[in-house]
C-alpha positions as CSV (number, residue, x, y, z in Angstrom):
1,M,0.0,0.0,0.0
2,L,1.2,3.5,-0.8
3,T,2.6,5.2,2.2
4,S,4.1,8.4,0.8
5,M,3.1,10.8,-2.0
6,S,6.8,11.1,-2.8
7,R,6.7,7.5,-4.1
8,L,3.8,8.2,-6.5
9,P,5.1,7.8,-10.1
10,L,3.9,11.1,-11.5
11,H,5.1,10.4,-15.0
12,T,2.4,7.7,-15.2
13,L,-0.5,10.0,-14.5
14,P,-1.0,11.5,-18.1
15,V,-1.0,7.9,-19.4
16,F,-3.6,6.9,-16.8
17,R,-5.8,9.9,-17.8
18,S,-5.6,9.1,-21.5
19,A,-6.4,5.4,-20.9
20,A,-9.3,6.3,-18.6
21,R,-10.8,8.6,-21.3
22,S,-10.3,6.2,-24.2
23,Q,-10.7,2.9,-22.4
24,N,-8.4,1.5,-25.1
25,L,-4.6,0.9,-24.7
26,R,-3.9,1.2,-28.4
27,A,-5.6,4.6,-28.7
28,T,-3.7,5.7,-25.6
29,A,-0.4,4.6,-27.2
30,L,-1.2,6.6,-30.3
31,E,-2.1,9.7,-28.3
32,M,0.9,9.5,-25.9
33,H,3.3,8.5,-28.7
34,L,4.3,5.3,-26.8
35,T,4.2,1.7,-27.6
36,H,1.3,-0.5,-26.6
37,S,3.6,-2.4,-24.1
38,A,4.9,0.9,-22.6
39,V,1.4,2.0,-21.9
40,S,0.5,-1.3,-20.2
41,Q,3.8,-1.1,-18.2
42,Q,3.1,2.4,-16.9
43,I,-0.4,1.6,-15.8
44,G,1.0,-1.5,-14.1
45,V,3.6,0.5,-12.3
46,L,1.0,3.0,-11.1
47,E,-1.3,0.2,-9.9
48,Q,1.5,-1.6,-8.2
49,Q,2.7,1.5,-6.4
50,L,-0.8,2.4,-5.3
51,G,-1.5,-1.1,-4.1
52,F,-4.9,-1.5,-5.9
53,A,-6.3,-1.9,-9.4
54,L,-7.7,1.0,-11.3
55,F,-9.1,-0.8,-14.3
56,E,-11.1,-4.0,-15.1
57,R,-9.8,-5.8,-18.2
58,R,-12.5,-6.9,-20.6
59,G,-10.9,-8.4,-23.6
60,R,-9.1,-5.7,-25.5
61,R,-10.9,-3.0,-23.6
62,I,-10.1,-1.6,-20.2
63,V,-12.8,0.0,-18.0
64,L,-12.3,2.1,-14.9
65,N,-13.4,0.6,-11.6
66,E,-14.7,2.7,-8.7
67,A,-11.2,3.4,-7.4
68,G,-10.1,4.5,-10.9
69,R,-13.0,6.8,-11.3
70,T,-12.2,8.4,-7.9
71,L,-8.6,8.9,-8.8
72,L,-9.4,10.3,-12.2
73,C,-11.3,13.3,-10.8
74,S,-8.2,14.4,-8.8
75,V,-5.7,13.6,-11.6
76,E,-7.6,15.6,-14.2
77,S,-7.8,18.6,-11.9
78,A,-4.2,18.3,-10.9
79,L,-2.9,17.9,-14.5
80,A,-5.1,20.8,-15.7
81,Q,-3.6,23.0,-13.0
82,L,-0.1,22.0,-14.0
83,D,-1.0,22.7,-17.7
84,T,-2.2,26.1,-16.7
85,G,0.9,26.8,-14.7
86,V,3.1,25.9,-17.6
87,L,1.1,28.2,-19.9
88,A,1.4,31.0,-17.4
89,A,5.2,30.4,-17.0
90,A,5.7,30.4,-20.8
91,A,3.6,33.6,-21.1
92,T,5.7,35.5,-18.5
93,A,9.0,34.2,-20.0
94,V,8.7,35.9,-23.4
95,G,9.8,39.3,-22.1
96,A,9.4,42.2,-24.5
97,S,8.2,40.1,-27.4
98,Q,4.7,39.7,-25.9
99,R,2.2,37.7,-28.0
100,L,-1.3,36.9,-26.8
101,R,-3.0,33.9,-28.4
102,L,-6.8,34.3,-28.6
103,T,-9.4,31.9,-30.0
104,V,-12.6,33.6,-31.2
105,M,-15.8,32.6,-33.0
106,P,-15.7,33.6,-36.7
107,S,-18.8,35.9,-36.5
108,F,-17.5,37.8,-33.4
109,L,-14.1,38.2,-35.1
110,Q,-15.5,39.4,-38.4
111,R,-18.4,41.6,-37.2
112,W,-17.0,43.1,-34.0
113,L,-13.3,42.5,-33.1
114,L,-11.6,43.2,-36.5
115,P,-13.2,46.6,-37.0
116,R,-11.7,47.6,-33.6
117,M,-8.3,46.2,-34.0
118,Q,-6.7,49.5,-35.1
119,R,-7.7,51.0,-31.7
120,W,-6.1,48.0,-30.0
121,R,-2.8,48.6,-31.9
122,E,-2.9,52.3,-31.0
123,R,-3.4,51.5,-27.4
124,H,-1.1,48.6,-27.1
125,P,1.5,48.6,-29.9
126,D,3.8,46.3,-28.0
127,I,1.3,43.4,-27.6
128,A,0.7,41.3,-30.7
129,L,-2.6,39.4,-30.9
130,E,-2.5,35.9,-32.6
131,L,-6.1,35.3,-33.5
132,H,-7.6,31.9,-34.1
133,S,-11.1,31.6,-35.6
134,S,-13.1,28.5,-34.8
135,Q,-16.7,27.4,-34.3
136,H,-15.5,24.7,-31.9
137,L,-14.9,25.0,-28.2
138,M,-11.1,24.9,-27.8
139,D,-9.2,23.5,-24.9
140,L,-7.1,26.5,-23.8
141,Q,-4.5,24.6,-21.9
142,R,-4.1,21.8,-24.4
143,D,-4.1,24.0,-27.5
144,G,-1.9,26.7,-26.0
145,F,-4.3,29.6,-26.0
146,H,-4.1,32.4,-23.4
147,A,-7.8,33.4,-23.7
148,A,-11.0,32.8,-25.6
149,L,-14.1,34.9,-26.6
150,R,-17.1,32.6,-26.1
151,Q,-20.9,32.7,-26.3
152,G,-23.0,31.1,-23.6
153,K,-24.1,31.5,-20.0
154,G,-20.7,31.2,-18.3
155,G,-19.3,28.7,-15.8
156,W,-16.7,26.8,-18.0
157,P,-14.9,24.4,-15.7
158,G,-11.5,25.4,-14.5
159,L,-11.6,28.8,-16.2
160,N,-12.3,32.4,-15.2
161,D,-15.0,34.1,-17.3
162,E,-16.0,37.8,-17.6
163,R,-19.2,38.9,-19.2
164,L,-18.6,41.4,-22.0
165,I,-21.9,41.8,-23.9
166,D,-25.5,40.9,-23.5
167,S,-27.2,41.6,-26.8
168,P,-30.8,41.0,-28.0
169,L,-31.7,40.1,-31.6
170,V,-33.0,42.8,-34.0
171,V,-34.5,42.7,-37.5
172,V,-32.3,44.1,-40.2
173,A,-32.2,44.3,-44.0
174,S,-30.4,46.1,-46.7
175,P,-31.2,49.8,-47.4
176,A,-33.0,48.9,-50.6
177,T,-35.2,46.4,-48.8
178,A,-35.9,48.9,-46.1
179,R,-37.0,51.5,-48.6
180,R,-39.4,49.0,-50.2
181,L,-40.9,48.1,-46.8
182,Q,-41.1,51.7,-45.5
183,G,-44.5,52.3,-43.8
184,G,-45.5,48.7,-44.1
185,S,-46.6,46.3,-41.3
186,V,-45.2,43.4,-39.4
187,A,-47.5,41.2,-41.4
188,A,-45.7,42.2,-44.6
189,L,-42.5,40.6,-43.3
190,A,-44.1,37.2,-43.5
191,H,-44.0,37.6,-47.3
192,E,-40.3,38.5,-47.4
193,P,-37.4,36.0,-47.7
194,L,-36.2,35.4,-44.2
195,L,-32.7,34.4,-43.2
196,G,-31.6,32.3,-40.2
197,D,-33.3,30.1,-37.7
198,N,-37.0,29.4,-38.1
199,E,-37.6,29.0,-34.3
200,L,-36.2,32.5,-33.6
201,W,-38.4,34.0,-36.3
202,D,-41.4,32.1,-34.9
203,R,-40.7,33.6,-31.5
204,W,-40.2,37.1,-33.0
205,F,-43.5,37.0,-34.8
206,S,-45.2,35.6,-31.7
207,E,-44.0,38.5,-29.6
208,A,-45.2,40.9,-32.3
209,G,-48.7,39.4,-32.0
210,F,-48.8,36.7,-34.8
211,T,-48.6,32.9,-34.8
212,L,-46.4,31.9,-37.7
213,H,-44.5,28.8,-38.7
214,T,-41.8,30.3,-40.8
215,N,-39.7,28.7,-43.4
216,P,-36.6,30.8,-44.0
217,V,-35.0,30.7,-47.4
218,A,-31.5,30.1,-46.0
219,S,-30.0,29.1,-42.6
220,F,-26.3,29.6,-41.6
221,N,-23.9,28.1,-39.2
222,D,-22.2,31.5,-38.9
223,A,-24.0,34.7,-38.0
224,G,-21.4,36.8,-39.9
225,L,-22.3,35.1,-43.2
226,M,-26.0,35.6,-42.5
227,L,-25.6,39.3,-42.0
228,Q,-23.4,39.6,-45.1
229,A,-26.3,37.9,-47.1
230,A,-28.7,40.5,-45.6
231,E,-26.4,43.4,-46.6
232,Q,-26.4,42.0,-50.2
233,G,-30.2,42.1,-50.3
234,L,-30.8,38.4,-50.1
235,G,-33.3,38.6,-47.3
236,I,-34.2,39.9,-43.8
237,A,-32.1,38.7,-40.8
238,L,-32.4,38.5,-37.1
239,G,-29.0,39.6,-35.9
240,R,-27.3,40.4,-32.6
241,E,-27.7,44.1,-31.9
242,F,-24.0,44.6,-31.1
243,M,-23.0,42.7,-34.3
244,V,-25.0,44.9,-36.6
245,A,-24.2,48.2,-34.9
246,D,-21.3,49.0,-37.2
247,A,-23.3,48.1,-40.3
248,L,-26.2,50.3,-39.1
249,R,-23.8,53.2,-38.5
250,D,-22.2,52.8,-42.0
251,G,-25.5,52.4,-43.8
252,L,-25.0,48.8,-44.9
253,L,-28.0,47.6,-42.9
254,V,-31.2,49.2,-41.6
255,Q,-33.1,48.1,-38.5
256,L,-36.7,47.6,-39.5
257,S,-38.4,47.4,-36.1
258,E,-37.9,48.6,-32.5
259,Q,-38.9,45.1,-31.3
260,R,-36.1,43.1,-29.9
261,L,-35.9,39.3,-29.1
262,E,-33.9,38.0,-26.2
263,P,-31.8,35.0,-27.1
264,D,-32.0,31.6,-25.5
265,A,-30.2,31.4,-22.1
266,E,-27.7,29.0,-23.5
267,Y,-26.4,31.7,-25.9
268,A,-27.3,34.8,-24.0
269,S,-24.0,36.5,-23.4
270,Y,-20.5,36.9,-24.8
271,F,-17.6,36.2,-22.4
272,L,-13.8,36.6,-22.2
273,V,-12.5,33.3,-20.8
274,Y,-9.0,32.6,-19.5
275,P,-7.1,30.3,-17.1
276,P,-7.0,31.6,-13.5
277,A,-3.2,31.5,-13.5
278,L,-3.0,34.2,-16.2
279,R,-5.3,36.7,-14.4
280,D,-2.4,39.0,-13.4
281,W,-0.4,38.5,-16.6
282,A,0.1,42.1,-18.0
283,P,-1.0,41.4,-21.7
284,L,-4.1,39.6,-20.5
285,Q,-4.9,42.5,-18.1
286,A,-4.5,44.9,-21.0
287,L,-6.9,42.8,-23.2
288,R,-9.5,42.6,-20.4
289,R,-9.5,46.4,-19.8
290,W,-9.7,47.1,-23.6
291,L,-12.5,44.7,-24.3
292,H,-14.6,46.0,-21.4
293,D,-14.0,49.6,-22.6
294,E,-15.0,48.8,-26.1
295,A,-18.1,46.9,-25.0
296,C,-19.1,49.9,-22.8
297,D,-18.6,52.4,-25.6
298,L,-20.7,50.2,-27.9
299,Q,-23.6,50.1,-25.4
300,K,-23.5,53.9,-25.1
301,S,-23.6,54.4,-28.8
302,M,-26.7,52.2,-29.4
303,G,-29.7,54.5,-29.1
304,P,-33.3,54.2,-30.2
305,V,-34.1,53.6,-33.8
306,A,-36.8,55.1,-36.1
307,P,-38.9,52.0,-37.1
308,V,-39.3,51.3,-40.8
309,I,-42.4,49.1,-40.3
310,V,-45.3,49.7,-37.9
311,P,-45.4,47.6,-34.7
312,M,-48.8,45.9,-35.4
313,A,-50.8,45.3,-38.5
314,A,-54.5,45.9,-39.1
315,E,-54.7,42.7,-41.1
316,S,-53.5,39.2,-40.4
317,P,-50.6,38.0,-42.7
318,Q,-51.7,35.6,-45.3
319,K,-49.8,32.4,-46.1
320,P,-46.7,33.4,-48.1
321,A,-45.8,30.8,-50.7
322,G,-42.7,28.8,-49.6
323,R,-42.0,31.0,-46.6
324,A,-44.6,30.4,-43.9
325,K,-46.7,27.3,-43.4
326,T,-49.5,29.0,-41.4
327,A,-50.3,32.6,-40.5
328,K,-52.8,33.6,-37.9
329,R,-53.3,36.7,-35.9
330,K,-53.4,36.1,-32.1
331,A,-56.8,36.7,-30.6
């Protein structure tokens, strides 16, 4: 039985974590760049030193037993903390050549961050940003990122998060489309090509007083592409207010209605996320302050709009061919 933590073979813990996750020694060997026998040997050394088994062998598979599951919780936490410490040490060791690696969603990068990058460079010319665009949730420690800009409700395990922007959805279209709809009603929108998610549009029409089952002409996995399509006159979009703010200011889009739609709780806010060990790292502190300042300035600049369409219609929208399955005014 293990009597001292100093006797614990720490080099075996990453192998144990990988094997516990994959439940396959061959997959672990590939991930850890070891031979199959080396993986078996390291797990055997760990179990021998601990004095009890961690896995049940079931043919070619290995399955964690109760002791293994208990140990895995602590090992994952400890290794994540070590990974964060290494990342923090590497970040502080670069000296004057400071580079901050940031992973960002494509729509956030295209519609909000890039237009403000010149102000970042003017404020912090000595801190280079290395931007990585991805729809996927990146593992900051594993992939070597210092921070991320994420959408959600917060609470990512093992990370600090700071809310930057809460933004409702607004209806926008190209200037040409807005001129054509000027003075029309909400009901008229049901006859227009809609872009985006049908459930969001159904909710928007419901809050406007209509029950509709919409059928948008196009959906997108990236909000930036949807807004670009709206700018080109391909349809009407429901976009985040902060993402359309620059396009509204520049005349590329027009907001059609004062009515806003609150997003689902799972996607409500945008956060800056980073490992706790980097909280006091000077480049990250600079980024945190700058992002909060930019978000605050944006909120101050977004004032009331003059609606293009009237809030309610005197008539119920009729069924538009190919765009709405049913249309009925609420009683």
